[in-house]
Backbone as JSON, one array per atom type, in Angstrom:
{
  "sequence": "MGKYEILLEKRKLRRQWRDKLINEAHQEETSPSTLIRSEEPIIVEEKHSRFKLHYVALGITLFLAWGTLGSLYYGWQLKNELETQNHYITKLENQIIENNKVIEIQNNINKELKDQLLSQRIVITEQEKILLEKLVEAEAGDEPYIGKVAVVNVVFNRLASSYYPNSITEVIFQPHQFTPAHQGKLKYITPSPASIKAVEEALNGKRVVPKETLFFVSLDKASDFTIPNTRVRIMDIGGHTFYK",
  "N": [[99.38, -56.84, 44.01], [96.75, -58.81, 45.02], [94.58, -61.48, 42.97], [91.95, -61.21, 43.81], [91.95, -58.92, 44.85], [92.02, -57.34, 42.66], [89.89, -58.18, 41.43], [87.89, -57.0, 42.96], [88.41, -54.62, 42.48], [87.7, -53.92, 39.74], [84.88, -54.7, 40.24], [84.23, -52.31, 41.3], [84.8, -50.23, 39.55], [83.17, -50.76, 37.59], [80.66, -50.41, 38.46], [80.65, -47.76, 39.25], [81.21, -46.74, 36.71], [78.51, -47.45, 35.67], [76.67, -45.85, 37.44], [77.25, -43.35, 36.47], [76.51, -43.57, 33.92], [73.7, -43.65, 34.4], [73.22, -41.51, 35.72], [73.92, -39.77, 34.04], [72.06, -40.29, 31.91], [69.78, -39.75, 33.33], [70.06, -36.9, 33.72], [69.75, -36.08, 31.0], [67.04, -36.5, 30.39], [65.98, -34.7, 32.14], [66.65, -32.2, 31.18], [66.43, -28.75, 29.83], [66.26, -28.66, 27.02], [65.68, -31.24, 26.36], [63.2, -31.42, 27.96], [61.82, -29.5, 26.21], [61.7, -30.83, 23.57], [59.96, -32.89, 24.32], [57.86, -31.75, 24.81], [57.14, -30.63, 22.51], [54.88, -32.38, 21.17], [52.6, -31.85, 22.67], [52.38, -28.96, 22.33], [51.91, -28.83, 19.67], [49.82, -30.11, 19.3], [48.18, -28.62, 21.15], [47.98, -26.13, 19.7], [46.47, -27.52, 17.33], [43.97, -27.88, 18.5], [43.4, -24.97, 18.88], [43.12, -24.23, 16.24], [40.97, -25.57, 15.63], [38.98, -24.75, 17.41], [38.89, -22.12, 16.37], [37.81, -22.43, 14.04], [35.21, -23.39, 14.5], [34.06, -21.66, 15.9], [34.2, -19.67, 13.92], [32.05, -20.69, 11.89], [29.91, -20.99, 13.88], [29.7, -18.03, 14.27], [29.06, -17.4, 10.99], [26.54, -18.72, 10.76], [25.07, -17.46, 12.82], [25.25, -14.75, 12.0], [23.9, -15.47, 9.28], [21.35, -16.11, 9.83], [20.41, -13.67, 11.15], [20.61, -12.04, 8.89], [18.65, -13.18, 7.26], [16.14, -13.0, 9.17], [15.9, -10.24, 8.92], [15.46, -9.73, 6.52], [12.88, -11.19, 6.18], [11.66, -9.73, 8.03], [11.52, -7.35, 6.43], [9.96, -7.91, 4.46], [7.46, -8.69, 5.44], [6.84, -6.08, 6.65], [6.41, -4.82, 4.36], [4.27, -6.01, 3.34], [2.45, -5.49, 5.45], [2.27, -2.48, 5.2], [1.07, -2.32, 2.5], [-1.49, -3.68, 3.16], [-2.43, -1.85, 4.91], [-2.62, 0.47, 3.62], [-4.71, -0.43, 1.64], [-6.54, -0.78, 3.26], [-7.07, 1.58, 4.64], [-7.68, 2.94, 2.13], [-10.02, 1.71, 1.7], [-11.48, 2.54, 4.06], [-11.93, 5.21, 3.64], [-13.41, 5.48, 1.37], [-15.87, 4.34, 2.48], [-16.25, 6.3, 4.27], [-16.73, 8.55, 2.4], [-19.05, 7.27, 0.9], [-20.83, 7.53, 3.21], [-20.81, 9.96, 3.59], [-22.5, 10.94, 1.62], [-24.83, 9.69, 2.11], [-25.54, 10.66, 4.0], [-25.94, 13.4, 3.0], [-27.79, 13.07, 1.57], [-29.86, 12.2, 3.17], [-30.17, 14.58, 4.65], [-31.57, 16.61, 3.03], [-33.95, 18.82, 3.04], [-36.7, 17.87, 4.07], [-39.4, 19.03, 3.72], [-39.0, 20.21, 1.48], [-38.43, 17.94, -0.16], [-40.69, 16.57, 0.24], [-42.43, 18.29, -1.31], [-41.35, 18.49, -3.84], [-41.68, 15.81, -4.49], [-44.57, 15.98, -4.68], [-45.08, 17.15, -6.64], [-45.03, 17.68, -10.51], [-42.71, 18.21, -12.91], [-43.19, 20.05, -15.36], [-42.43, 19.61, -18.82], [-41.65, 19.89, -22.38], [-42.19, 17.21, -25.15], [-40.19, 17.13, -26.91], [-38.16, 18.6, -25.16], [-37.76, 16.73, -23.32], [-36.81, 14.42, -24.77], [-33.96, 15.83, -25.22], [-33.23, 16.1, -22.83], [-32.86, 13.53, -22.08], [-30.81, 12.59, -24.03], [-29.07, 14.28, -23.01], [-28.16, 13.46, -20.81], [-27.33, 10.79, -21.45], [-25.06, 11.14, -22.88], [-23.27, 12.71, -20.95], [-23.3, 10.68, -18.76], [-23.41, 8.52, -19.28], [-22.04, 6.01, -18.59], [-21.79, 6.14, -16.12], [-23.3, 5.33, -12.69], [-26.57, 4.5, -11.96], [-27.88, 6.48, -10.15], [-26.11, 8.36, -10.9], [-26.7, 9.21, -13.32], [-29.53, 10.33, -12.37], [-28.47, 12.38, -11.12], [-27.32, 14.18, -12.87], [-29.73, 15.08, -14.09], [-30.97, 16.33, -12.17], [-29.5, 18.3, -11.56], [-29.63, 20.15, -13.91], [-32.45, 20.59, -13.59], [-32.28, 22.01, -11.35], [-30.54, 24.21, -12.15], [-32.34, 25.37, -13.78], [-34.59, 26.26, -12.02], [-32.88, 28.39, -10.42], [-32.26, 31.66, -10.55], [-29.86, 32.56, -11.75], [-30.06, 31.23, -14.14], [-31.1, 30.26, -17.61], [-34.45, 30.15, -18.33], [-35.74, 27.87, -19.51], [-35.71, 24.53, -20.64], [-34.28, 23.86, -22.73], [-32.73, 26.22, -23.27], [-31.24, 26.03, -20.91], [-29.54, 23.51, -21.35], [-28.37, 24.28, -23.73], [-26.71, 26.72, -23.04], [-23.85, 28.4, -23.59], [-20.61, 27.12, -23.2], [-21.29, 25.24, -21.14], [-22.49, 22.49, -20.93], [-20.55, 20.33, -22.26], [-21.11, 18.39, -24.52], [-23.39, 19.36, -25.41], [-22.76, 22.0, -26.7], [-21.02, 21.12, -28.42], [-22.11, 19.85, -30.05], [-22.57, 17.5, -30.3], [-25.43, 15.79, -29.49], [-27.22, 15.57, -31.29], [-26.49, 13.22, -32.44], [-26.82, 10.96, -30.4], [-28.05, 8.48, -28.95], [-30.44, 7.69, -26.29], [-30.12, 5.4, -23.73], [-31.97, 2.77, -21.83], [-31.66, 3.32, -19.28], [-30.88, 5.83, -19.02], [-33.31, 7.16, -20.08], [-35.14, 6.33, -18.09], [-33.89, 7.44, -15.87], [-34.52, 10.32, -16.24], [-36.94, 10.32, -16.35], [-37.77, 9.39, -13.54], [-36.77, 11.72, -12.08], [-38.26, 13.87, -13.14], [-40.69, 13.09, -11.92], [-39.93, 13.98, -9.42], [-37.53, 12.42, -8.0], [-34.74, 12.94, -6.22], [-31.14, 13.06, -5.89], [-29.21, 14.6, -5.28], [-28.59, 17.82, -3.55], [-31.02, 20.58, -3.99], [-29.11, 23.16, -4.31], [-27.1, 22.12, -5.88], [-25.41, 22.7, -8.77], [-23.43, 22.28, -10.48], [-21.32, 19.9, -12.16], [-18.37, 17.82, -12.37], [-15.97, 15.83, -14.21], [-13.09, 14.92, -12.7], [-11.18, 13.45, -13.85], [-11.38, 13.87, -16.36], [-11.14, 16.21, -16.96], [-10.21, 19.41, -18.16], [-10.29, 22.02, -17.39], [-10.26, 23.55, -14.45], [-11.62, 25.22, -13.11], [-14.12, 25.27, -12.15], [-13.79, 23.33, -9.76], [-11.92, 24.5, -8.21], [-12.96, 26.91, -7.6], [-15.5, 26.36, -6.56], [-17.82, 24.97, -3.82], [-17.44, 21.73, -2.8], [-19.75, 18.98, -3.15], [-20.45, 16.35, -3.17], [-19.18, 12.9, -4.39], [-20.3, 11.02, -7.04], [-19.9, 8.38, -8.63], [-18.05, 8.74, -11.24], [-17.95, 11.29, -11.18], [-17.76, 14.37, -9.67], [-19.72, 16.6, -7.78], [-20.97, 19.93, -7.55], [-21.79, 23.11, -5.67]],
  "CA": [[97.99, -56.86, 44.34], [96.24, -60.12, 44.27], [93.44, -61.66, 42.27], [90.71, -60.85, 44.74], [92.01, -57.23, 45.1], [91.82, -56.66, 41.32], [88.5, -58.46, 40.88], [86.94, -55.97, 43.67], [88.85, -53.03, 41.91], [86.96, -54.25, 38.57], [83.52, -54.31, 40.19], [84.06, -50.81, 41.75], [84.84, -49.68, 38.39], [81.86, -51.28, 36.83], [79.53, -49.65, 39.55], [81.15, -46.19, 39.09], [80.53, -46.44, 35.31], [77.1, -47.77, 35.77], [76.34, -44.93, 38.13], [77.84, -42.25, 35.72], [75.6, -43.74, 32.88], [72.28, -43.61, 34.93], [73.37, -39.89, 36.15], [73.82, -38.86, 32.58], [70.62, -40.2, 31.32], [68.92, -38.76, 34.25], [70.4, -35.5, 33.36], [69.39, -35.88, 29.79], [65.66, -36.56, 30.52], [65.31, -33.57, 32.84], [67.58, -31.07, 30.71], [65.77, -27.76, 29.12], [66.11, -29.05, 25.71], [64.76, -32.73, 26.42], [61.93, -30.75, 27.91], [60.81, -28.88, 25.13], [61.46, -31.67, 22.75], [59.24, -33.92, 24.79], [56.59, -31.03, 25.15], [56.74, -30.31, 21.14], [53.75, -33.09, 20.55], [51.39, -31.15, 23.56], [52.52, -27.76, 21.72], [51.35, -28.95, 18.34], [48.48, -30.77, 19.95], [47.35, -27.25, 21.56], [47.97, -25.39, 18.2], [45.59, -27.87, 16.49], [42.85, -27.48, 19.02], [43.02, -23.74, 18.99], [42.45, -24.11, 14.94], [39.62, -26.45, 15.56], [38.1, -23.5, 18.14], [38.92, -20.85, 15.72], [36.59, -22.67, 12.73], [33.97, -23.74, 15.09], [33.65, -19.96, 16.34], [33.91, -18.73, 12.62], [31.04, -21.12, 11.67], [28.96, -20.08, 14.64], [29.41, -16.83, 13.65], [28.5, -17.21, 10.01], [25.47, -18.98, 11.04], [24.36, -16.32, 13.43], [24.77, -13.85, 10.75], [23.05, -15.55, 7.8], [19.8, -16.15, 10.64], [20.0, -12.37, 11.25], [20.07, -11.46, 7.74], [17.03, -13.9, 7.07], [15.32, -12.27, 9.98], [15.74, -8.87, 8.63], [14.82, -9.74, 4.91], [11.79, -11.48, 6.55], [10.8, -8.4, 8.64], [11.29, -6.25, 5.5], [8.8, -8.64, 3.7], [6.43, -8.38, 6.39], [6.63, -4.6, 6.88], [5.91, -4.26, 3.04], [2.9, -6.43, 3.18], [1.44, -4.64, 6.52], [2.1, -1.62, 4.8], [-0.02, -2.48, 1.44], [-2.74, -4.0, 3.52], [-2.78, -0.9, 5.48], [-2.87, 1.52, 2.18], [-5.74, -0.99, 0.98], [-7.7, -0.51, 4.53], [-7.12, 3.04, 4.56], [-8.7, 3.54, 1.24], [-11.56, 1.34, 1.89], [-12.04, 3.51, 4.94], [-12.21, 6.39, 2.95], [-14.68, 5.12, 0.41], [-16.79, 4.12, 3.34], [-16.59, 7.9, 4.96], [-17.51, 9.23, 1.16], [-20.26, 7.14, 0.85], [-21.39, 7.58, 4.43], [-21.32, 11.36, 3.47], [-23.41, 10.89, 0.26], [-26.15, 9.22, 2.6], [-25.99, 12.05, 5.13], [-26.16, 14.55, 2.68], [-29.32, 12.66, 1.03], [-30.8, 12.33, 4.49], [-30.22, 16.03, 5.37], [-32.17, 17.44, 2.28], [-34.97, 19.22, 3.62], [-38.03, 16.98, 4.16], [-40.4, 19.75, 3.38], [-38.82, 20.49, -0.03], [-38.5, 16.75, -0.73], [-42.27, 16.12, -0.25], [-43.03, 19.31, -2.21], [-41.1, 18.02, -5.19], [-42.5, 14.63, -4.74], [-46.02, 16.22, -5.1], [-45.11, 18.2, -8.16], [-44.33, 17.1, -11.73], [-42.22, 19.21, -13.49], [-43.66, 19.61, -17.01], [-41.59, 19.96, -20.01], [-42.31, 19.39, -23.77], [-41.63, 16.32, -25.35], [-38.79, 17.44, -27.38], [-36.95, 18.77, -24.18], [-37.78, 15.49, -22.69], [-35.59, 13.91, -25.56], [-33.22, 16.26, -25.2], [-32.68, 15.93, -21.69], [-32.37, 12.14, -21.79], [-29.49, 12.35, -24.57], [-27.85, 15.01, -22.41], [-27.86, 12.49, -19.63], [-26.51, 9.65, -22.23], [-23.74, 11.87, -23.06], [-22.71, 13.12, -19.71], [-23.45, 9.91, -17.69], [-23.76, 7.12, -19.86], [-21.21, 5.18, -17.87], [-22.0, 6.35, -14.69], [-24.27, 4.56, -12.56], [-27.96, 5.06, -12.22], [-28.08, 7.6, -9.32], [-25.24, 9.49, -11.01], [-27.79, 9.68, -14.27], [-30.21, 11.18, -11.9], [-27.88, 13.47, -10.34], [-27.41, 15.2, -13.84], [-30.88, 15.66, -14.44], [-31.21, 17.09, -10.67], [-28.37, 19.61, -11.65], [-30.64, 20.89, -15.23], [-33.58, 21.23, -12.94], [-31.79, 22.97, -10.14], [-30.34, 25.53, -12.65], [-33.96, 25.99, -14.25], [-35.25, 26.93, -10.73], [-32.02, 29.51, -10.3], [-32.49, 32.97, -11.19], [-28.88, 32.57, -12.41], [-29.66, 30.53, -15.33], [-32.19, 30.71, -18.39], [-35.82, 29.87, -17.93], [-36.09, 26.62, -20.35], [-35.02, 23.27, -20.31], [-33.69, 24.11, -24.01], [-31.61, 27.03, -23.08], [-30.3, 25.65, -19.85], [-28.79, 22.89, -22.1], [-27.57, 24.75, -24.62], [-26.26, 27.78, -22.58], [-22.53, 28.29, -24.11], [-19.58, 26.72, -22.25], [-21.76, 24.58, -19.57], [-22.47, 21.29, -20.98], [-19.74, 19.9, -23.34], [-21.83, 17.62, -25.53], [-24.24, 20.17, -26.09], [-22.26, 23.11, -27.39], [-19.96, 20.68, -29.4], [-23.13, 19.55, -31.49], [-22.7, 15.72, -30.32], [-26.52, 15.14, -28.73], [-28.1, 15.09, -32.26], [-25.89, 11.72, -32.79], [-26.99, 10.2, -29.43], [-29.44, 7.49, -28.6], [-30.61, 7.21, -24.99], [-30.35, 4.36, -23.08], [-33.13, 2.91, -21.22], [-31.45, 3.74, -18.1], [-31.03, 7.26, -18.79], [-34.69, 7.76, -20.25], [-35.73, 6.22, -16.96], [-33.68, 8.62, -14.89], [-35.14, 11.66, -16.6], [-38.67, 10.06, -16.14], [-37.9, 9.61, -12.12], [-36.5, 12.89, -11.82], [-39.39, 14.64, -13.53], [-41.43, 12.9, -10.84], [-39.43, 14.32, -8.07], [-36.45, 11.86, -7.52], [-33.44, 13.82, -6.22], [-30.06, 12.26, -5.33], [-28.25, 15.91, -4.85], [-29.36, 18.68, -3.03], [-31.14, 21.69, -4.76], [-28.13, 23.92, -4.44], [-26.07, 21.81, -6.48], [-25.34, 23.38, -10.03], [-22.36, 21.9, -11.23], [-20.84, 18.36, -11.69], [-17.07, 17.79, -12.95], [-15.27, 14.53, -14.32], [-11.88, 15.56, -12.34], [-10.21, 12.59, -14.4], [-11.22, 13.92, -18.02], [-11.36, 17.94, -17.22], [-9.0, 20.43, -18.7], [-10.74, 23.1, -16.87], [-10.44, 23.08, -13.35], [-12.51, 26.55, -12.58], [-15.28, 24.99, -10.83], [-13.07, 22.55, -8.37], [-10.81, 25.45, -7.7], [-13.97, 28.07, -7.08], [-16.9, 26.09, -5.95], [-17.7, 23.97, -2.89], [-17.75, 20.27, -3.35], [-20.93, 18.55, -2.31], [-20.28, 14.95, -2.87], [-18.9, 12.28, -5.58], [-20.92, 9.86, -7.54], [-19.28, 7.8, -9.95], [-16.96, 9.61, -11.96], [-18.38, 13.11, -11.04], [-17.75, 15.22, -8.79], [-20.83, 17.63, -7.61], [-20.57, 21.14, -6.58], [-22.79, 24.3, -5.54]],
  "C": [[97.37, -58.06, 43.79], [95.08, -60.23, 43.59], [92.34, -61.11, 42.85], [90.76, -59.47, 44.71], [91.51, -56.69, 43.99], [90.47, -57.0, 40.89], [87.39, -57.34, 41.72], [86.95, -54.7, 43.03], [87.72, -52.93, 40.34], [85.5, -53.87, 38.86], [83.19, -53.15, 40.74], [83.85, -50.24, 40.62], [83.56, -49.78, 37.55], [80.66, -50.5, 37.42], [79.84, -48.25, 39.29], [80.4, -45.87, 37.66], [79.06, -46.41, 34.98], [76.46, -46.46, 36.33], [76.21, -43.61, 37.24], [76.69, -42.3, 34.48], [74.08, -43.49, 33.31], [72.37, -41.87, 35.0], [73.21, -39.17, 34.99], [72.37, -39.05, 31.74], [69.59, -39.69, 32.0], [68.72, -37.1, 33.83], [69.49, -35.08, 32.03], [67.94, -35.57, 29.92], [65.31, -35.52, 31.13], [65.96, -32.18, 32.34], [66.43, -30.36, 29.95], [65.31, -28.14, 27.78], [65.35, -30.3, 25.66], [63.21, -32.31, 26.84], [61.12, -30.05, 27.06], [60.72, -29.69, 23.89], [60.55, -32.5, 23.06], [57.84, -33.03, 24.95], [56.12, -30.6, 23.79], [55.18, -31.04, 20.68], [52.61, -32.34, 21.34], [51.43, -29.54, 22.87], [51.45, -27.76, 20.38], [50.01, -29.65, 18.72], [47.5, -29.67, 20.11], [47.16, -26.52, 20.38], [46.4, -26.06, 17.63], [44.5, -27.67, 16.74], [42.44, -26.18, 18.88], [42.5, -23.47, 17.35], [41.07, -24.67, 15.13], [38.84, -25.37, 16.34], [37.83, -22.41, 17.11], [37.65, -21.16, 14.57], [35.44, -22.67, 13.4], [33.48, -22.51, 15.43], [33.26, -19.1, 15.19], [32.63, -19.66, 12.12], [29.88, -20.8, 12.45], [28.7, -18.85, 14.26], [28.68, -16.52, 12.49], [26.9, -17.69, 10.19], [24.74, -18.1, 11.62], [24.14, -15.2, 12.51], [23.83, -14.01, 9.81], [21.45, -15.58, 8.68], [19.57, -14.72, 10.85], [19.62, -11.75, 9.96], [18.6, -11.85, 7.18], [16.28, -13.06, 7.86], [14.92, -11.16, 9.66], [14.91, -8.86, 7.2], [13.38, -10.2, 5.1], [10.87, -10.39, 7.03], [10.47, -7.25, 7.64], [10.05, -6.66, 4.76], [7.66, -8.21, 4.15], [5.9, -6.94, 6.66], [5.92, -4.28, 5.57], [4.44, -4.92, 2.79], [2.38, -5.84, 4.25], [1.37, -3.34, 5.73], [0.99, -1.23, 3.55], [-1.07, -2.86, 2.01], [-3.39, -2.65, 4.41], [-3.33, 0.55, 4.67], [-4.37, 0.85, 2.03], [-6.59, -0.43, 2.27], [-8.16, 0.66, 4.57], [-8.13, 3.75, 3.31], [-10.07, 2.99, 1.09], [-12.23, 2.0, 2.92], [-12.41, 4.82, 4.34], [-13.01, 6.27, 1.91], [-15.86, 5.0, 1.55], [-17.22, 5.71, 3.74], [-17.38, 8.57, 3.76], [-18.68, 8.61, 0.9], [-21.31, 7.03, 1.96], [-21.92, 9.49, 4.11], [-22.34, 11.58, 2.42], [-24.82, 10.49, 1.01], [-26.65, 10.31, 3.92], [-26.61, 13.02, 4.6], [-27.79, 14.08, 1.74], [-30.36, 12.71, 2.21], [-31.1, 13.46, 5.05], [-31.04, 16.83, 4.25], [-33.51, 17.41, 2.91], [-36.45, 18.66, 3.24], [-39.51, 17.6, 3.41], [-40.19, 19.87, 1.8], [-38.89, 19.03, -0.68], [-40.07, 16.39, -0.81], [-42.83, 17.04, -1.33], [-42.6, 18.82, -3.95], [-41.31, 16.57, -5.66], [-43.88, 14.63, -5.15], [-46.04, 16.85, -6.44], [-44.49, 17.63, -9.09], [-44.01, 18.28, -12.29], [-42.59, 18.95, -14.83], [-42.78, 20.53, -17.96], [-42.11, 19.19, -21.17], [-41.64, 17.92, -24.07], [-40.09, 16.22, -26.3], [-37.64, 17.82, -26.37], [-36.79, 17.68, -23.52], [-36.46, 14.92, -23.3], [-34.43, 14.35, -25.63], [-32.25, 16.11, -24.1], [-32.09, 14.43, -21.26], [-31.02, 12.11, -22.8], [-28.24, 13.34, -23.78], [-27.2, 14.12, -21.47], [-26.94, 11.38, -20.01], [-25.33, 10.26, -22.41], [-22.94, 12.39, -21.84], [-22.56, 12.2, -19.1], [-23.81, 8.5, -18.31], [-22.98, 5.85, -19.25], [-21.13, 5.33, -16.79], [-23.28, 5.54, -14.16], [-25.77, 5.41, -12.4], [-28.15, 6.41, -11.4], [-26.93, 8.76, -10.08], [-26.21, 9.95, -12.35], [-28.83, 10.89, -13.43], [-29.81, 12.34, -11.55], [-27.93, 14.68, -11.63], [-28.85, 16.01, -14.07], [-31.36, 16.56, -13.18], [-30.43, 18.48, -11.33], [-29.35, 20.37, -12.85], [-31.7, 21.21, -14.16], [-33.2, 22.42, -11.88], [-31.3, 24.37, -10.82], [-31.6, 26.13, -13.42], [-34.62, 26.73, -13.13], [-34.28, 28.07, -10.1], [-32.54, 30.49, -11.05], [-31.09, 33.32, -11.89], [-28.67, 32.14, -13.83], [-31.14, 30.79, -16.27], [-33.41, 29.91, -17.8], [-36.58, 28.58, -18.69], [-35.15, 25.74, -20.03], [-33.87, 23.2, -21.47], [-32.36, 24.96, -23.9], [-30.72, 26.98, -22.1], [-29.02, 24.54, -20.54], [-27.79, 23.36, -22.85], [-26.62, 26.39, -24.31], [-24.62, 27.37, -23.03], [-21.81, 28.06, -22.66], [-20.01, 26.14, -21.17], [-21.56, 23.23, -20.0], [-21.83, 20.7, -22.39], [-20.56, 19.14, -24.42], [-22.62, 18.52, -26.18], [-23.72, 21.01, -27.05], [-21.23, 22.55, -28.35], [-20.99, 20.18, -30.31], [-23.13, 18.06, -31.52], [-24.35, 15.74, -29.85], [-27.18, 14.79, -30.07], [-27.66, 13.35, -32.67], [-26.06, 10.9, -31.56], [-28.21, 9.6, -29.38], [-29.37, 7.05, -27.3], [-30.74, 6.14, -24.71], [-31.35, 3.98, -22.14], [-32.74, 3.22, -19.89], [-31.55, 5.21, -17.8], [-32.66, 8.04, -19.32], [-35.38, 7.3, -18.93], [-35.35, 7.32, -15.71], [-34.19, 9.99, -15.03], [-36.51, 11.52, -16.12], [-38.78, 10.18, -14.28], [-37.63, 10.98, -11.8], [-37.41, 13.74, -12.09], [-40.69, 14.33, -12.32], [-41.0, 13.25, -9.44], [-38.24, 13.61, -7.33], [-35.51, 12.82, -7.34], [-32.48, 12.97, -5.36], [-28.89, 13.39, -4.8], [-29.2, 17.02, -4.18], [-29.77, 19.93, -4.12], [-30.32, 22.69, -5.39], [-26.95, 23.51, -5.14], [-26.54, 22.11, -8.34], [-24.36, 22.96, -10.87], [-21.96, 20.25, -11.1], [-19.47, 18.45, -12.85], [-16.37, 16.41, -13.0], [-13.56, 15.09, -14.06], [-10.83, 14.61, -13.27], [-10.28, 12.8, -15.61], [-11.12, 15.46, -18.15], [-10.23, 18.47, -17.52], [-9.07, 21.6, -17.98], [-10.96, 23.07, -15.61], [-11.14, 24.54, -12.51], [-13.34, 26.23, -11.49], [-14.79, 24.26, -9.52], [-12.57, 23.72, -7.6], [-11.81, 26.75, -6.8], [-15.12, 27.67, -6.23], [-16.63, 25.13, -4.85], [-18.15, 22.64, -3.25], [-18.74, 19.83, -2.44], [-20.83, 16.65, -2.12], [-19.74, 14.08, -4.13], [-19.89, 11.19, -5.76], [-20.42, 9.3, -8.49], [-18.03, 8.35, -10.13], [-17.29, 10.74, -12.0], [-18.59, 13.33, -9.68], [-18.94, 16.46, -8.44], [-20.51, 19.18, -6.68], [-21.9, 22.24, -6.22], [-22.15, 25.63, -5.59]]
}
């Protein structure tokens, strides 16, 4: 074999060797193991993205949950405030109803009887008047003025009733009727100007309770509830409830 043929053979071998290396390199790039290695960064990136999405979703969930709890708490506070306001409004409405009942009862007192009472002056002795003033002070000293007049009306209503004695003194000191009287406290009482005026106006015919009103009870202080349980309620004035 000449030099020229040897040179061609070497070139051929080199070309074959180069092609072989290229083929092997190409096979390594496209082999499964290479593909797995080449995709590892992508898989890691995908996992990282999933973690990001997970934390974002968790944050949104916590934010929404906190907002929901805040709304519930605010709603609970608002509900309590509304219930308190409704209770106060109901209390005011009931008070207005009671006041209207008092006005209605006063307006419904027989006009003829009222005119008759206004035209007549009840005559009592000076001692009976002082005794009555002390009774009013003892029973209604801390009551409104019309409450004082109402106590005098009750005494006069009993005086006019066939079921009670025929004098102011006997009515006041009738056993187990007026507590300050049968406990002997009246002699220590000094009547106020308001109590004196209430007796004077009642003597001249002023009336705030109907003629059938014969009892009054302070429900907050009472220990015996026979009257409230057996009699018909007329009205409330101050701390007293009046019955017939």
